[in-house]
N, CA, C and O atoms as CSV, one atom per row, in Angstrom:
chain,resi,resn,atom,element,x,y,z
A,1,MET,N,N,16.447,-3.375,-2.150
A,1,MET,CA,C,16.535,-2.026,-1.658
A,1,MET,C,C,15.479,-1.182,-2.376
A,1,MET,O,O,15.212,-1.370,-3.563
A,2,ILE,N,N,14.891,-0.255,-1.634
A,2,ILE,CA,C,13.939,0.695,-2.183
A,2,ILE,C,C,14.552,2.080,-2.060
A,2,ILE,O,O,15.028,2.461,-0.990
A,3,ALA,N,N,14.540,2.833,-3.154
A,3,ALA,CA,C,15.051,4.204,-3.144
A,3,ALA,C,C,13.897,5.150,-3.422
A,3,ALA,O,O,13.051,4.880,-4.275
A,4,THR,N,N,13.868,6.255,-2.702
A,4,THR,CA,C,12.801,7.241,-2.864
A,4,THR,C,C,13.280,8.396,-3.731
A,4,THR,O,O,14.469,8.507,-4.033
A,5,GLU,N,N,12.348,9.251,-4.128
A,5,GLU,CA,C,12.712,10.425,-4.925
A,5,GLU,C,C,13.675,11.338,-4.186
A,5,GLU,O,O,14.498,12.007,-4.812
A,6,SER,N,N,13.583,11.374,-2.861
A,6,SER,CA,C,14.473,12.236,-2.077
A,6,SER,C,C,15.836,11.575,-1.830
A,6,SER,O,O,16.655,12.082,-1.064
A,7,ARG,N,N,16.055,10.458,-2.481
A,7,ARG,CA,C,17.309,9.695,-2.422
A,7,ARG,C,C,17.528,8.980,-1.097
A,7,ARG,O,O,18.641,8.534,-0.816
A,8,ASP,N,N,16.482,8.862,-0.274
A,8,ASP,CA,C,16.576,7.998,0.891
A,8,ASP,C,C,16.484,6.563,0.389
A,8,ASP,O,O,15.817,6.298,-0.611
A,9,SER,N,N,17.139,5.647,1.065
A,9,SER,CA,C,17.024,4.254,0.651
A,9,SER,C,C,16.745,3.379,1.858
A,9,SER,O,O,17.175,3.668,2.974
A,10,TYR,N,N,16.020,2.311,1.609
A,10,TYR,CA,C,15.622,1.365,2.641
A,10,TYR,C,C,15.993,-0.020,2.151
A,10,TYR,O,O,15.737,-0.371,0.999
A,11,CYS,N,N,16.592,-0.795,3.019
A,11,CYS,CA,C,17.049,-2.122,2.640
A,11,CYS,C,C,16.547,-3.134,3.665
A,11,CYS,O,O,16.533,-2.855,4.864
A,12,GLY,N,N,16.145,-4.285,3.200
A,12,GLY,CA,C,15.689,-5.324,4.106
A,12,GLY,C,C,15.584,-6.646,3.376
A,12,GLY,O,O,15.701,-6.704,2.152
A,13,ARG,N,N,15.365,-7.702,4.131
A,13,ARG,CA,C,15.241,-9.027,3.523
A,13,ARG,C,C,13.830,-9.291,3.023
A,13,ARG,O,O,13.627,-10.187,2.204
A,14,SER,N,N,12.852,-8.531,3.497
A,14,SER,CA,C,11.467,-8.743,3.110
A,14,SER,C,C,10.782,-7.414,2.878
A,14,SER,O,O,11.200,-6.382,3.404
A,15,VAL,N,N,9.730,-7.450,2.086
A,15,VAL,CA,C,8.903,-6.277,1.830
A,15,VAL,C,C,7.460,-6.691,2.030
A,15,VAL,O,O,7.031,-7.716,1.500
A,16,LEU,N,N,6.710,-5.915,2.784
A,16,LEU,CA,C,5.290,-6.164,2.982
A,16,LEU,C,C,4.538,-5.049,2.286
A,16,LEU,O,O,4.560,-3.905,2.741
A,17,LEU,N,N,3.870,-5.372,1.180
A,17,LEU,CA,C,3.109,-4.382,0.432
A,17,LEU,C,C,1.697,-4.338,0.977
A,17,LEU,O,O,1.050,-5.376,1.117
A,18,THR,N,N,1.214,-3.144,1.286
A,18,THR,CA,C,-0.161,-2.986,1.766
A,18,THR,C,C,-0.783,-1.803,1.040
A,18,THR,O,O,-0.983,-0.743,1.633
A,19,PRO,N,N,-1.090,-1.980,-0.243
A,19,PRO,CA,C,-1.481,-0.837,-1.060
A,19,PRO,C,C,-2.951,-0.460,-1.035
A,19,PRO,O,O,-3.439,0.089,-2.023
A,20,GLY,N,N,-3.675,-0.719,0.025
A,20,GLY,CA,C,-5.040,-0.209,0.129
A,20,GLY,C,C,-6.099,-1.286,0.078
A,20,GLY,O,O,-5.818,-2.471,0.255
A,21,ALA,N,N,-7.328,-0.849,-0.169
A,21,ALA,CA,C,-8.484,-1.743,-0.116
A,21,ALA,C,C,-8.456,-2.806,-1.208
A,21,ALA,O,O,-8.988,-3.900,-1.022
A,22,THR,N,N,-7.849,-2.496,-2.328
A,22,THR,CA,C,-7.679,-3.504,-3.370
A,22,THR,C,C,-6.192,-3.748,-3.525
A,22,THR,O,O,-5.385,-2.824,-3.423
A,23,TYR,N,N,-5.839,-4.990,-3.769
A,23,TYR,CA,C,-4.431,-5.321,-3.913
A,23,TYR,C,C,-3.890,-4.716,-5.200
A,23,TYR,O,O,-4.418,-4.951,-6.287
A,24,ARG,N,N,-2.837,-3.940,-5.057
A,24,ARG,CA,C,-2.168,-3.361,-6.210
A,24,ARG,C,C,-0.721,-3.802,-6.184
A,24,ARG,O,O,-0.105,-3.869,-5.121
A,25,ARG,N,N,-0.195,-4.092,-7.312
A,25,ARG,CA,C,1.201,-4.489,-7.423
A,25,ARG,C,C,2.021,-3.270,-7.830
A,25,ARG,O,O,1.501,-2.336,-8.441
A,26,LEU,N,N,3.293,-3.286,-7.490
A,26,LEU,CA,C,4.177,-2.185,-7.860
A,26,LEU,C,C,4.833,-2.405,-9.214
A,26,LEU,O,O,5.383,-1.473,-9.802
A,27,ASN,N,N,4.774,-3.648,-9.714
A,27,ASN,CA,C,5.381,-3.986,-11.010
A,27,ASN,C,C,6.868,-3.634,-11.045
A,27,ASN,O,O,7.349,-2.987,-11.975
A,28,VAL,N,N,7.579,-4.073,-10.013
A,28,VAL,CA,C,9.019,-3.874,-9.953
A,28,VAL,C,C,9.710,-5.203,-10.256
A,28,VAL,O,O,9.124,-6.264,-10.040
A,29,PRO,N,N,10.941,-5.158,-10.750
A,29,PRO,CA,C,11.653,-6.401,-11.076
A,29,PRO,C,C,11.737,-7.344,-9.870
A,29,PRO,O,O,12.074,-6.922,-8.764
A,30,GLY,N,N,11.430,-8.610,-10.096
A,30,GLY,CA,C,11.510,-9.626,-9.057
A,30,GLY,C,C,10.267,-9.767,-8.208
A,30,GLY,O,O,10.185,-10.680,-7.387
A,31,GLU,N,N,9.298,-8.887,-8.385
A,31,GLU,CA,C,8.094,-8.912,-7.553
A,31,GLU,C,C,7.357,-10.236,-7.676
A,31,GLU,O,O,6.954,-10.804,-6.661
A,32,ASP,N,N,7.170,-10.743,-8.888
A,32,ASP,CA,C,6.425,-11.993,-9.079
A,32,ASP,C,C,7.070,-13.151,-8.337
A,32,ASP,O,O,6.376,-13.978,-7.745
A,33,VAL,N,N,8.372,-13.211,-8.365
A,33,VAL,CA,C,9.099,-14.314,-7.723
A,33,VAL,C,C,9.024,-14.229,-6.206
A,33,VAL,O,O,9.027,-15.254,-5.525
A,34,LEU,N,N,8.956,-13.004,-5.667
A,34,LEU,CA,C,9.034,-12.810,-4.223
A,34,LEU,C,C,7.681,-12.694,-3.514
A,34,LEU,O,O,7.644,-12.588,-2.288
A,35,ILE,N,N,6.570,-12.712,-4.259
A,35,ILE,CA,C,5.261,-12.679,-3.599
A,35,ILE,C,C,5.145,-13.907,-2.706
A,35,ILE,O,O,5.267,-15.040,-3.173
A,36,GLY,N,N,4.912,-13.677,-1.434
A,36,GLY,CA,C,4.804,-14.764,-0.456
A,36,GLY,C,C,6.138,-15.215,0.111
A,36,GLY,O,O,6.175,-16.042,1.022
A,37,ALA,N,N,7.226,-14.686,-0.413
A,37,ALA,CA,C,8.557,-15.069,0.066
A,37,ALA,C,C,9.418,-13.822,0.208
A,37,ALA,O,O,10.519,-13.751,-0.340
A,38,GLY,N,N,8.914,-12.847,0.941
A,38,GLY,CA,C,9.640,-11.598,1.148
A,38,GLY,C,C,8.800,-10.383,0.812
A,38,GLY,O,O,8.961,-9.329,1.427
A,39,ILE,N,N,7.901,-10.517,-0.161
A,39,ILE,CA,C,6.947,-9.459,-0.476
A,39,ILE,C,C,5.565,-9.997,-0.127
A,39,ILE,O,O,5.159,-11.055,-0.607
A,40,HIS,N,N,4.855,-9.262,0.704
A,40,HIS,CA,C,3.526,-9.685,1.131
A,40,HIS,C,C,2.526,-8.570,0.871
A,40,HIS,O,O,2.877,-7.390,0.891
A,41,ILE,N,N,1.283,-8.951,0.628
A,41,ILE,CA,C,0.255,-7.984,0.263
A,41,ILE,C,C,-0.807,-7.840,1.340
A,41,ILE,O,O,-1.501,-6.824,1.370
A,42,CYS,N,N,-0.958,-8.806,2.215
A,42,CYS,CA,C,-2.032,-8.796,3.203
A,42,CYS,C,C,-1.473,-8.574,4.607
A,42,CYS,O,O,-0.886,-9.480,5.198
A,43,ALA,N,N,-1.658,-7.362,5.138
A,43,ALA,CA,C,-1.142,-7.033,6.469
A,43,ALA,C,C,-1.768,-7.917,7.544
A,43,ALA,O,O,-1.065,-8.395,8.434
A,44,THR,N,N,-3.067,-8.136,7.472
A,44,THR,CA,C,-3.728,-8.938,8.505
A,44,THR,C,C,-3.338,-10.405,8.407
A,44,THR,O,O,-3.282,-11.097,9.424
A,45,CYS,N,N,-3.070,-10.886,7.207
A,45,CYS,CA,C,-2.677,-12.288,7.036
A,45,CYS,C,C,-1.215,-12.517,7.411
A,45,CYS,O,O,-0.881,-13.501,8.070
A,46,ASP,N,N,-0.356,-11.608,6.988
A,46,ASP,CA,C,1.080,-11.836,7.082
A,46,ASP,C,C,1.784,-11.028,8.156
A,46,ASP,O,O,2.972,-11.239,8.399
A,47,GLY,N,N,1.086,-10.112,8.803
A,47,GLY,CA,C,1.694,-9.295,9.845
A,47,GLY,C,C,2.379,-10.080,10.942
A,47,GLY,O,O,3.482,-9.712,11.348
A,48,PRO,N,N,1.760,-11.169,11.451
A,48,PRO,CA,C,2.404,-11.917,12.527
A,48,PRO,C,C,3.773,-12.505,12.165
A,48,PRO,O,O,4.574,-12.782,13.057
A,49,PHE,N,N,4.048,-12.695,10.886
A,49,PHE,CA,C,5.367,-13.191,10.476
A,49,PHE,C,C,6.468,-12.195,10.803
A,49,PHE,O,O,7.643,-12.560,10.844
A,50,TYR,N,N,6.103,-10.955,11.035
A,50,TYR,CA,C,7.082,-9.890,11.249
A,50,TYR,C,C,7.132,-9.403,12.690
A,50,TYR,O,O,7.507,-8.261,12.956
A,51,ASN,N,N,6.755,-10.264,13.605
A,51,ASN,CA,C,6.806,-9.930,15.027
A,51,ASN,C,C,8.247,-9.586,15.430
A,51,ASN,O,O,9.169,-10.374,15.225
A,52,GLY,N,N,8.413,-8.401,16.001
A,52,GLY,CA,C,9.728,-7.972,16.463
A,52,GLY,C,C,10.653,-7.451,15.377
A,52,GLY,O,O,11.832,-7.213,15.641
A,53,LYS,N,N,10.155,-7.272,14.174
A,53,LYS,CA,C,10.972,-6.803,13.048
A,53,LYS,C,C,10.637,-5.354,12.699
A,53,LYS,O,O,9.633,-4.811,13.160
A,54,GLU,N,N,11.484,-4.740,11.888
A,54,GLU,CA,C,11.204,-3.431,11.311
A,54,GLU,C,C,10.619,-3.659,9.924
A,54,GLU,O,O,11.093,-4.520,9.183
A,55,LEU,N,N,9.594,-2.897,9.570
A,55,LEU,CA,C,8.910,-3.060,8.291
A,55,LEU,C,C,8.887,-1.765,7.500
A,55,LEU,O,O,8.921,-0.670,8.062
A,56,VAL,N,N,8.828,-1.915,6.185
A,56,VAL,CA,C,8.534,-0.807,5.289
A,56,VAL,C,C,7.220,-1.149,4.609
A,56,VAL,O,O,7.085,-2.216,4.011
A,57,VAL,N,N,6.254,-0.248,4.700
A,57,VAL,CA,C,4.938,-0.431,4.095
A,57,VAL,C,C,4.819,0.576,2.955
A,57,VAL,O,O,5.082,1.765,3.141
A,58,VAL,N,N,4.425,0.103,1.788
A,58,VAL,CA,C,4.259,0.982,0.634
A,58,VAL,C,C,2.781,1.332,0.492
A,58,VAL,O,O,1.943,0.455,0.286
A,59,SER,N,N,2.473,2.621,0.604
A,59,SER,CA,C,1.111,3.147,0.410
A,59,SER,C,C,0.070,2.446,1.268
A,59,SER,O,O,-0.881,1.866,0.744
A,60,GLY,N,N,0.240,2.493,2.560
A,60,GLY,CA,C,-0.742,1.869,3.427
A,60,GLY,C,C,-0.688,2.382,4.849
A,60,GLY,O,O,-0.153,1.706,5.729
A,61,VAL,N,N,-1.231,3.564,5.094
A,61,VAL,CA,C,-1.196,4.155,6.431
A,61,VAL,C,C,-2.003,3.315,7.413
A,61,VAL,O,O,-1.529,3.018,8.509
A,62,GLU,N,N,-3.212,2.931,7.030
A,62,GLU,CA,C,-4.044,2.129,7.936
A,62,GLU,C,C,-3.385,0.783,8.233
A,62,GLU,O,O,-3.391,0.325,9.376
A,63,GLU,N,N,-2.821,0.156,7.215
A,63,GLU,CA,C,-2.144,-1.111,7.411
A,63,GLU,C,C,-0.877,-0.933,8.252
A,63,GLU,O,O,-0.544,-1.781,9.080
A,64,GLY,N,N,-0.180,0.181,8.024
A,64,GLY,CA,C,1.004,0.476,8.830
A,64,GLY,C,C,0.661,0.600,10.306
A,64,GLY,O,O,1.383,0.092,11.164
A,65,LEU,N,N,-0.436,1.274,10.597
A,65,LEU,CA,C,-0.892,1.378,11.987
A,65,LEU,C,C,-1.209,-0.002,12.556
A,65,LEU,O,O,-0.836,-0.310,13.688
A,66,PHE,N,N,-1.891,-0.827,11.780
A,66,PHE,CA,C,-2.201,-2.189,12.227
A,66,PHE,C,C,-0.925,-2.981,12.510
A,66,PHE,O,O,-0.854,-3.713,13.497
A,67,LEU,N,N,0.071,-2.839,11.655
A,67,LEU,CA,C,1.295,-3.626,11.788
A,67,LEU,C,C,2.135,-3.236,12.997
A,67,LEU,O,O,3.052,-3.970,13.365
A,68,THR,N,N,1.843,-2.097,13.621
A,68,THR,CA,C,2.571,-1.743,14.849
A,68,THR,C,C,2.266,-2.729,15.969
A,68,THR,O,O,2.980,-2.754,16.971
A,69,LYS,N,N,1.228,-3.536,15.822
A,69,LYS,CA,C,0.950,-4.591,16.808
A,69,LYS,C,C,2.049,-5.643,16.810
A,69,LYS,O,O,2.242,-6.341,17.805
A,70,PHE,N,N,2.766,-5.759,15.705
A,70,PHE,CA,C,3.788,-6.798,15.550
A,70,PHE,C,C,5.190,-6.230,15.414
A,70,PHE,O,O,6.120,-6.696,16.073
A,71,ALA,N,N,5.343,-5.233,14.568
A,71,ALA,CA,C,6.665,-4.708,14.240
A,71,ALA,C,C,7.175,-3.751,15.306
A,71,ALA,O,O,6.394,-3.112,16.011
A,72,THR,N,N,8.490,-3.663,15.411
A,72,THR,CA,C,9.083,-2.707,16.338
A,72,THR,C,C,9.094,-1.303,15.740
A,72,THR,O,O,9.050,-0.311,16.468
A,73,LYS,N,N,9.153,-1.224,14.397
A,73,LYS,CA,C,9.150,0.055,13.701
A,73,LYS,C,C,8.507,-0.146,12.338
A,73,LYS,O,O,8.758,-1.150,11.671
A,74,VAL,N,N,7.685,0.798,11.928
A,74,VAL,CA,C,7.040,0.756,10.618
A,74,VAL,C,C,7.350,2.062,9.890
A,74,VAL,O,O,7.046,3.146,10.389
A,75,THR,N,N,7.950,1.953,8.722
A,75,THR,CA,C,8.209,3.097,7.862
A,75,THR,C,C,7.203,3.027,6.721
A,75,THR,O,O,7.081,1.996,6.060
A,76,ILE,N,N,6.491,4.108,6.489
A,76,ILE,CA,C,5.476,4.131,5.436
A,76,ILE,C,C,5.994,4.981,4.278
A,76,ILE,O,O,6.333,6.151,4.452
A,77,LEU,N,N,6.047,4.372,3.099
A,77,LEU,CA,C,6.421,5.076,1.880
A,77,LEU,C,C,5.165,5.252,1.046
A,77,LEU,O,O,4.372,4.319,0.917
A,78,GLU,N,N,4.978,6.411,0.492
A,78,GLU,CA,C,3.796,6.678,-0.325
A,78,GLU,C,C,4.192,6.720,-1.788
A,78,GLU,O,O,5.207,7.318,-2.145
A,79,VAL,N,N,3.399,6.089,-2.632
A,79,VAL,CA,C,3.595,6.176,-4.070
A,79,VAL,C,C,2.875,7.439,-4.528
A,79,VAL,O,O,1.663,7.561,-4.355
A,80,GLY,N,N,3.600,8.356,-5.098
A,80,GLY,CA,C,2.996,9.612,-5.529
A,80,GLY,C,C,3.492,10.771,-4.696
A,80,GLY,O,O,4.410,10.635,-3.887
A,81,ASP,N,N,2.868,11.913,-4.909
A,81,ASP,CA,C,3.345,13.142,-4.288
A,81,ASP,C,C,2.579,13.549,-3.038
A,81,ASP,O,O,2.850,14.602,-2.460
A,82,ARG,N,N,1.613,12.716,-2.610
A,82,ARG,CA,C,0.858,13.062,-1.407
A,82,ARG,C,C,0.371,11.784,-0.721
A,82,ARG,O,O,0.262,10.724,-1.338
A,83,ILE,N,N,0.084,11.920,0.568
A,83,ILE,CA,C,-0.480,10.804,1.326
A,83,ILE,C,C,-1.972,10.773,1.049
A,83,ILE,O,O,-2.654,11.791,1.168
A,84,ARG,N,N,-2.477,9.604,0.680
A,84,ARG,CA,C,-3.878,9.498,0.298
A,84,ARG,C,C,-4.784,9.065,1.446
A,84,ARG,O,O,-5.998,8.971,1.262
A,85,ALA,N,N,-4.233,8.804,2.609
A,85,ALA,CA,C,-5.046,8.411,3.762
A,85,ALA,C,C,-5.823,9.616,4.291
A,85,ALA,O,O,-5.478,10.767,4.022
A,86,SER,N,N,-6.882,9.321,5.051
A,86,SER,CA,C,-7.674,10.401,5.647
A,86,SER,C,C,-6.827,11.197,6.637
A,86,SER,O,O,-5.797,10.722,7.116
A,87,GLN,N,N,-7.274,12.404,6.931
A,87,GLN,CA,C,-6.564,13.248,7.892
A,87,GLN,C,C,-6.490,12.574,9.266
A,87,GLN,O,O,-5.489,12.705,9.971
A,88,ILE,N,N,-7.535,11.866,9.637
A,88,ILE,CA,C,-7.549,11.162,10.932
A,88,ILE,C,C,-6.444,10.113,10.975
A,88,ILE,O,O,-5.691,10.045,11.947
A,89,LEU,N,N,-6.340,9.289,9.923
A,89,LEU,CA,C,-5.292,8.268,9.884
A,89,LEU,C,C,-3.909,8.896,9.805
A,89,LEU,O,O,-2.967,8.400,10.424
A,90,GLN,N,N,-3.778,9.982,9.050
A,90,GLN,CA,C,-2.485,10.657,8.977
A,90,GLN,C,C,-2.050,11.156,10.347
A,90,GLN,O,O,-0.879,11.047,10.713
A,91,GLY,N,N,-3.008,11.712,11.111
A,91,GLY,CA,C,-2.699,12.202,12.452
A,91,GLY,C,C,-2.294,11.082,13.391
A,91,GLY,O,O,-1.356,11.229,14.174
A,92,LYS,N,N,-3.001,9.963,13.312
A,92,LYS,CA,C,-2.663,8.813,14.162
A,92,LYS,C,C,-1.251,8.310,13.820
A,92,LYS,O,O,-0.456,8.018,14.714
A,93,ALA,N,N,-0.956,8.216,12.542
A,93,ALA,CA,C,0.367,7.736,12.137
A,93,ALA,C,C,1.467,8.711,12.555
A,93,ALA,O,O,2.528,8.299,13.022
A,94,ALA,N,N,1.203,10.011,12.381
A,94,ALA,CA,C,2.199,11.021,12.726
A,94,ALA,C,C,2.534,11.029,14.222
A,94,ALA,O,O,3.653,11.369,14.608
A,95,SER,N,N,1.575,10.658,15.049
A,95,SER,CA,C,1.816,10.691,16.484
A,95,SER,C,C,2.183,9.329,17.067
A,95,SER,O,O,2.448,9.221,18.264
A,96,HIS,N,N,2.201,8.298,16.240
A,96,HIS,CA,C,2.488,6.957,16.758
A,96,HIS,C,C,4.004,6.789,16.938
A,96,HIS,O,O,4.762,7.066,16.009
A,97,PRO,N,N,4.450,6.346,18.098
A,97,PRO,CA,C,5.899,6.250,18.353
A,97,PRO,C,C,6.623,5.191,17.515
A,97,PRO,O,O,7.846,5.247,17.393
A,98,GLN,N,N,5.905,4.235,16.941
A,98,GLN,CA,C,6.564,3.184,16.159
A,98,GLN,C,C,6.590,3.503,14.659
A,98,GLN,O,O,7.165,2.747,13.876
A,99,ILE,N,N,5.976,4.604,14.264
A,99,ILE,CA,C,5.942,4.947,12.835
A,99,ILE,C,C,6.854,6.138,12.599
A,99,ILE,O,O,6.983,6.602,11.467
């Protein structure tokens, strides 16, 4: 389960991490054990595994948009107090029916 500062929580059997142009880890308990078995870092490599599923993407607006090709719903969580994607990507995500 992932809990946000606003006390929203998200629960699922898998987590797909897409933290930007360079792979970044969240350093959360159990992450090392679950890489490749529930936690994934490469949206383009691992996105097809989630065909027809709901996903939570951590810090990855562009990757979240890409994953709408496979997932029925994509929830994007941002690490920090602001979205770091460009205004263009933010607008696309805000208007996308699956995000």
